[in-house]
Residue frames relative to the residue before (quaternion, step in Angstrom):
aa qw qx qy qz dx dy dz
X 1.0000 0.0000 0.0000 0.0000 0.00 0.00 0.00
X 0.6395 -0.5085 0.3972 0.4180 3.55 -1.26 0.31
X 0.6232 0.5435 -0.3463 0.4430 3.60 0.97 -0.77
X 0.6447 0.5085 -0.3194 0.4731 3.59 0.99 -0.80
X 0.6592 0.5077 -0.3086 0.4610 3.57 0.95 -0.85
X 0.6714 0.4920 -0.3004 0.4658 3.60 0.95 -0.83
X 0.6026 0.5743 -0.3514 0.4284 3.58 1.14 -0.58
X 0.6436 0.5337 -0.3237 0.4429 3.61 1.20 -0.39
X 0.4901 0.6946 -0.4225 0.3143 3.61 1.25 -0.27
X 0.2272 -0.7246 0.6376 0.1297 3.52 -0.93 1.00
X 0.3133 -0.8065 0.4818 0.1387 3.52 -0.53 1.22
X 0.0596 -0.7162 0.6942 0.0412 3.46 -1.23 0.78
X 0.7612 0.2157 -0.0892 0.6051 3.52 0.48 -1.28
X 0.6253 -0.5118 0.4269 0.4061 3.57 -1.26 0.42
X 0.2848 -0.7878 0.5232 0.1562 3.60 -0.93 0.83
X 0.4457 -0.5912 0.5845 0.3320 3.51 -1.37 0.31
X 0.3746 -0.7643 0.4871 0.1954 3.58 -0.62 1.14
X 0.7318 -0.4670 0.2917 0.4016 3.53 -1.32 0.36
X 0.6677 0.5086 -0.3307 0.4315 3.63 0.86 -0.84
X 0.6941 0.4495 -0.2772 0.4892 3.58 1.02 -0.76
X 0.6069 0.5413 -0.3545 0.4615 3.60 1.05 -0.69
X 0.6555 0.5075 -0.3111 0.4648 3.59 0.93 -0.89
X 0.6569 0.5070 -0.3117 0.4630 3.58 0.98 -0.81
X 0.6370 0.5198 -0.3296 0.4642 3.60 0.97 -0.82
X 0.6443 0.5217 -0.3148 0.4623 3.59 0.97 -0.87
X 0.6775 0.4864 -0.2876 0.4709 3.57 0.91 -0.91
X 0.6874 0.4985 -0.2876 0.4431 3.59 0.82 -0.98
X 0.7313 0.4165 -0.2240 0.4916 3.58 1.05 -0.78
X 0.4675 -0.7160 0.4250 0.2970 3.60 1.24 0.17
X 0.3263 0.7688 -0.4886 0.2524 3.58 1.13 0.62
X 0.1536 0.7910 -0.5761 0.1372 3.54 -0.84 1.02
X 0.7931 -0.3152 0.2177 0.4735 3.56 -1.32 -0.12
X 0.8154 0.2498 -0.2136 0.4765 3.54 -0.98 0.95
X 0.4812 0.7049 -0.4179 0.3114 3.59 1.24 -0.10
X 0.2748 -0.6943 0.6377 0.1892 3.52 -1.35 0.50
X 0.0239 -0.8350 0.5437 -0.0807 3.52 -0.40 1.32
X 0.1642 -0.7409 0.6405 0.1181 3.56 -1.12 0.75
X 0.0840 -0.7752 0.6260 0.0138 3.53 -0.91 1.03
X 0.0898 -0.7724 0.6253 0.0658 3.58 -0.95 0.85
X 0.7199 0.3158 -0.3064 0.5368 3.51 -0.71 1.22
X 0.0574 -0.8511 0.5217 0.0077 3.59 0.63 1.15
X 0.0964 -0.8384 0.5284 0.0926 3.57 1.01 -0.80
X 0.7969 -0.2262 0.2069 0.5206 3.57 -0.80 -1.05
X 0.5543 -0.6596 0.3623 0.3555 3.59 1.27 -0.14
X 0.4047 0.7236 -0.4848 0.2786 3.63 1.18 0.09
X 0.6750 0.4590 -0.2960 0.4960 3.60 0.87 -0.89
X 0.6018 0.5633 -0.3480 0.4465 3.59 1.06 -0.73
X 0.6382 0.5181 -0.3169 0.4731 3.59 0.99 -0.83
X 0.6613 0.4969 -0.3094 0.4692 3.59 0.90 -0.89
X 0.6459 0.5051 -0.3168 0.4767 3.60 1.01 -0.79
X 0.6442 0.5205 -0.3141 0.4641 3.59 0.98 -0.83
X 0.6219 0.5307 -0.3250 0.4754 3.55 1.06 -0.77
X 0.6917 0.5063 -0.2769 0.4342 3.57 0.90 -0.98
X 0.7131 0.4548 -0.2791 0.4547 3.62 0.91 -0.80
X 0.3524 -0.7711 0.4712 0.2433 3.59 1.20 -0.36
X 0.7713 -0.3804 0.2646 0.4364 3.52 -1.37 -0.08
X 0.7211 0.4523 -0.2531 0.4598 3.59 1.06 -0.66
X 0.6416 0.5342 -0.3213 0.4470 3.58 1.26 -0.04
X 0.2484 -0.7552 0.5901 0.1408 3.53 -1.35 0.08
X 0.1314 -0.7556 0.6382 0.0669 3.54 -1.05 0.90
X 0.1487 -0.7507 0.6401 0.0687 3.55 -0.88 1.03
X 0.0701 -0.8331 0.5484 -0.0167 3.55 -0.33 1.28
X 0.1406 -0.8214 0.5527 0.0099 3.55 -0.64 1.23
X 0.1371 0.7399 -0.6566 0.0502 3.51 -1.20 0.66
X 0.4332 -0.6961 0.5026 0.2741 3.56 -1.08 0.62
X 0.6833 0.4665 -0.2768 0.4887 3.57 1.26 -0.31
X 0.4386 -0.7204 0.4838 0.2335 3.55 -0.66 1.16
X 0.6423 0.5322 -0.3411 0.4335 3.63 0.95 -0.79
X 0.6436 0.4933 -0.3289 0.4840 3.60 1.03 -0.67
X 0.6362 0.5296 -0.3297 0.4539 3.59 0.96 -0.81
X 0.6575 0.5071 -0.3107 0.4626 3.57 0.95 -0.85
X 0.6639 0.4943 -0.3040 0.4717 3.60 0.92 -0.89
X 0.6631 0.5012 -0.3027 0.4663 3.58 0.93 -0.90
X 0.6356 0.5413 -0.3245 0.4447 3.58 0.99 -0.83
X 0.6453 0.5072 -0.3128 0.4780 3.59 0.97 -0.85
X 0.6792 0.4935 -0.2931 0.4574 3.60 0.89 -0.91
X 0.6533 0.5026 -0.3129 0.4719 3.59 0.97 -0.82
X 0.6400 0.5086 -0.3245 0.4758 3.61 0.99 -0.79
X 0.6424 0.5221 -0.3209 0.4602 3.59 0.95 -0.86
X 0.6798 0.4828 -0.2775 0.4773 3.59 1.09 -0.73
X 0.5260 -0.6747 0.3878 0.3431 3.60 1.25 -0.19
X 0.6205 0.5762 -0.3338 0.4142 3.59 1.21 0.32
X 0.2915 0.7877 -0.5019 0.2063 3.61 1.18 0.37
X 0.6391 0.5576 -0.3237 0.4194 3.60 1.11 -0.61
X 0.7630 0.3520 -0.2035 0.5025 3.61 1.17 -0.33
X 0.6770 0.4272 -0.2831 0.5282 3.57 1.32 0.15
X 0.0907 -0.7718 0.6283 0.0351 3.54 -0.97 0.94
X 0.2305 -0.7874 0.5619 0.1057 3.57 -0.70 1.12
X 0.0444 -0.7957 0.6040 -0.0094 3.54 -1.04 0.87
X 0.3079 -0.7316 0.5809 0.1804 3.54 -0.88 1.01
X 0.3436 0.7171 -0.5221 0.3084 3.54 -0.38 1.28
X 0.3331 -0.7016 0.5949 0.2072 3.54 -1.08 0.78
X 0.2339 -0.8198 0.5060 0.1314 3.58 -0.11 1.26
X 0.5564 0.5799 -0.4039 0.4370 3.61 1.18 -0.36
X 0.7440 0.4000 -0.2169 0.4893 3.58 0.87 -0.95
X 0.8240 0.2796 -0.0935 0.4838 3.58 0.92 -0.94
X 0.4390 -0.6846 0.4681 0.3455 3.60 1.20 -0.26
X 0.6004 -0.5188 0.4459 0.4141 3.54 -1.33 -0.11
X 0.3348 -0.7456 0.5401 0.2010 3.58 -1.09 0.66
X 0.6424 0.4325 -0.3274 0.5413 3.56 1.20 0.63
X 0.1347 -0.7718 0.6103 0.1170 3.55 -1.28 0.22
X 0.7229 0.4168 -0.3273 0.4433 3.57 -1.33 -0.09
X 0.3077 0.7550 -0.5011 0.2901 3.54 1.04 0.93
X 0.4469 -0.7122 0.4812 0.2480 3.58 -0.93 0.91
X 0.7952 -0.0430 0.0498 0.6028 3.58 1.08 -0.73
X 0.1877 -0.7386 0.6382 0.1095 3.52 -1.23 0.68
X 0.0801 -0.7809 0.6191 0.0230 3.57 -0.94 0.95
X 0.1138 -0.8158 0.5669 0.0137 3.56 -0.72 1.13
X 0.0145 0.7457 -0.6653 0.0317 3.54 -0.89 1.05
X 0.2938 0.7588 -0.4948 0.3051 3.51 0.51 1.33
X 0.6030 -0.5690 0.4049 0.3855 3.62 -1.14 0.48
X 0.7850 0.1379 -0.0650 0.6005 3.59 1.11 -0.70
X 0.0962 -0.8520 0.5109 0.0620 3.61 0.48 1.13
X 0.5678 0.6108 -0.3831 0.3972 3.59 1.11 -0.59
X 0.6311 0.5504 -0.3316 0.4346 3.59 1.13 -0.59
X 0.7223 0.4056 -0.2400 0.5061 3.60 1.23 -0.36
X 0.4231 0.7386 -0.4528 0.2653 3.61 1.22 0.03
X 0.6283 0.5238 -0.3477 0.4582 3.61 0.98 -0.73
X 0.6549 0.5013 -0.3077 0.4745 3.59 0.96 -0.86
X 0.6496 0.5155 -0.3129 0.4630 3.57 0.99 -0.81
X 0.6336 0.5355 -0.3215 0.4565 3.56 0.98 -0.88
X 0.6674 0.5146 -0.2943 0.4507 3.56 0.93 -0.92
X 0.6950 0.4910 -0.2759 0.4468 3.61 1.00 -0.81
X 0.6355 0.5881 -0.3202 0.3844 3.59 1.13 -0.62
X 0.4642 -0.5953 0.5696 0.3251 3.51 -1.32 0.45
X 0.5952 -0.5224 0.4303 0.4332 3.62 -1.15 0.36
X 0.7771 0.2847 -0.2406 0.5071 3.57 -0.85 0.99
X 0.5273 0.6388 -0.4067 0.3854 3.59 1.28 -0.12
X 0.4040 -0.7274 0.5151 0.2057 3.53 -1.23 0.57
X 0.1544 -0.7277 0.6577 0.1186 3.51 -1.28 0.58
X 0.0445 -0.8068 0.5886 -0.0251 3.57 -0.75 1.11
X 0.1338 -0.7984 0.5848 0.0518 3.56 -1.09 0.76
X 0.2036 -0.7318 0.6380 0.1267 3.51 -1.35 0.49
X 0.1057 0.7869 -0.6000 0.0977 3.58 -0.75 1.06
X 0.4314 -0.7388 0.4571 0.2432 3.61 -1.02 0.71
X 0.7808 0.3339 -0.1872 0.4938 3.65 1.10 -0.39
X 0.6219 -0.5447 0.4180 0.3766 3.55 -1.29 0.48
X 0.6360 0.5393 -0.3447 0.4311 3.61 0.91 -0.81
X 0.6529 0.4932 -0.3128 0.4823 3.59 0.96 -0.83
X 0.6472 0.5260 -0.3168 0.4518 3.58 0.94 -0.88
X 0.6598 0.5183 -0.3154 0.4433 3.60 0.85 -0.94
X 0.6898 0.4696 -0.2888 0.4692 3.57 0.85 -0.93
X 0.6321 0.5335 -0.3320 0.4534 3.59 1.02 -0.76
X 0.6845 0.4780 -0.2903 0.4676 3.59 0.82 -0.97
X 0.6288 0.5277 -0.3357 0.4620 3.60 0.95 -0.82
X 0.6976 0.4673 -0.2756 0.4679 3.58 0.90 -0.93
X 0.5744 0.5576 -0.3829 0.4611 3.61 1.07 -0.60
X 0.6799 0.4836 -0.2863 0.4710 3.58 0.88 -0.93
X 0.6628 0.5089 -0.3046 0.4572 3.58 0.93 -0.90
X 0.6848 0.4792 -0.2758 0.4747 3.60 1.08 -0.70
X 0.5819 -0.6378 0.3539 0.3596 3.60 1.24 0.09
X 0.3818 0.6973 -0.5158 0.3194 3.59 1.15 0.38
X 0.2787 -0.7452 0.5833 0.1636 3.55 -1.14 0.71
X 0.8052 0.3002 -0.2138 0.4646 3.54 -1.38 0.09
X 0.2115 0.8051 -0.5262 0.1738 3.60 1.02 0.78
X 0.0298 0.7845 -0.6150 0.0739 3.54 -0.90 1.06
X 0.0911 -0.7597 0.6387 0.0814 3.53 -1.26 0.46
X 0.1063 0.8035 -0.5785 0.0916 3.55 -1.02 0.76
X 0.2445 -0.7110 0.6375 0.1684 3.48 -1.44 0.15
X 0.2440 -0.7602 0.5837 0.1478 3.58 -0.96 0.84
X 0.0669 -0.7784 0.6242 0.0052 3.54 -0.85 1.04
X 0.1738 -0.8050 0.5641 0.0596 3.55 -0.87 0.97
X 0.0335 0.7784 -0.6251 0.0464 3.56 -0.89 1.01
X 0.3216 -0.7567 0.5435 0.1692 3.54 -0.74 1.08
X 0.3326 -0.7185 0.5743 0.2081 3.52 -1.35 0.20
X 0.2925 -0.6967 0.6246 0.1973 3.53 -1.12 0.73
X 0.0920 -0.8326 0.5461 0.0012 3.57 -0.38 1.24
X 0.1446 0.7548 -0.6268 0.1283 3.52 -0.85 1.06
X 0.6406 -0.5213 0.3847 0.4122 3.57 -1.21 0.40
X 0.8520 -0.0056 -0.0431 0.5218 3.56 -0.53 1.20
X 0.7461 0.3687 -0.2134 0.5117 3.58 1.21 0.23
X 0.2547 0.7784 -0.5334 0.2114 3.58 0.90 0.85
X 0.1141 0.7817 -0.6011 0.1210 3.54 -0.93 0.97
X 0.6011 -0.5398 0.4215 0.4118 3.59 -1.22 0.28
X 0.5047 -0.5926 0.5247 0.3446 3.54 -1.20 0.58
X 0.4942 -0.6540 0.4796 0.3130 3.55 -1.12 0.59
X 0.6573 0.4521 -0.3054 0.5199 3.57 1.18 -0.50
X 0.0091 -0.7965 0.6038 -0.0304 3.54 -0.92 0.92
X 0.3425 -0.6900 0.5930 0.2343 3.54 -1.12 0.73
X 0.1253 -0.8418 0.5244 0.0262 3.54 -0.05 1.33
X 0.8574 -0.0755 0.0691 0.5044 3.53 -0.94 -0.95
X 0.0022 -0.7615 0.6482 -0.0046 3.52 -0.99 0.95
X 0.7676 -0.2291 0.1700 0.5740 3.56 1.04 -0.75
X 0.4111 -0.6766 0.5518 0.2622 3.52 -1.35 0.23
X 0.2358 -0.7680 0.5854 0.1089 3.53 -1.04 0.85
X 0.0220 -0.7659 0.6424 0.0147 3.55 -1.08 0.79
X 0.0246 -0.7971 0.6033 -0.0116 3.55 -1.06 0.74
X 0.0104 0.7694 -0.6387 0.0053 3.52 -1.21 0.67
X 0.3280 -0.7494 0.5483 0.1736 3.55 -1.21 0.53
X 0.4298 -0.6786 0.5336 0.2647 3.54 -1.00 0.89
X 0.1830 -0.7711 0.6018 0.0988 3.53 -0.67 1.11
X 0.6422 -0.6034 0.3288 0.3398 3.55 -0.98 0.91
């Protein structure tokens, strides 16, 4: 299962957790056969989720400017069994853009995702989605503003909060522990 594969990730950089990875995949319309560009490989947890989503017929191009992150992510992706559908590239997409095009979705997990929106827009197919993950309101505000300024349509921002339930006969109630804020998600669509 994807959960089993994600459990094998050896962390270096902070990871995008399963609830947020699933939301990014859903919001960006990522599915079997997709061509996806990811910037910010980190430890590779999101890369694994993307590889799972695109299936055997899809391809994930994962970019990072740091070789140590690429190496760690590559090991984690191989351990998860998805090395055949992920290609790692050492490149600063903020400075140099993406070196591919006709991408179905772009996912950014960068400190300043707004700086890579023009490059993402250029790489996308018409109708493709660009999704971002940021931990702070300030980053989210600037990202959403820049998505709109760059001409993306259907711009949305959200946060996923997870609360379990304690289920018993005649005694069902919310768990007291809740997985609250982990990050903010923003998405926009390239209009033709």
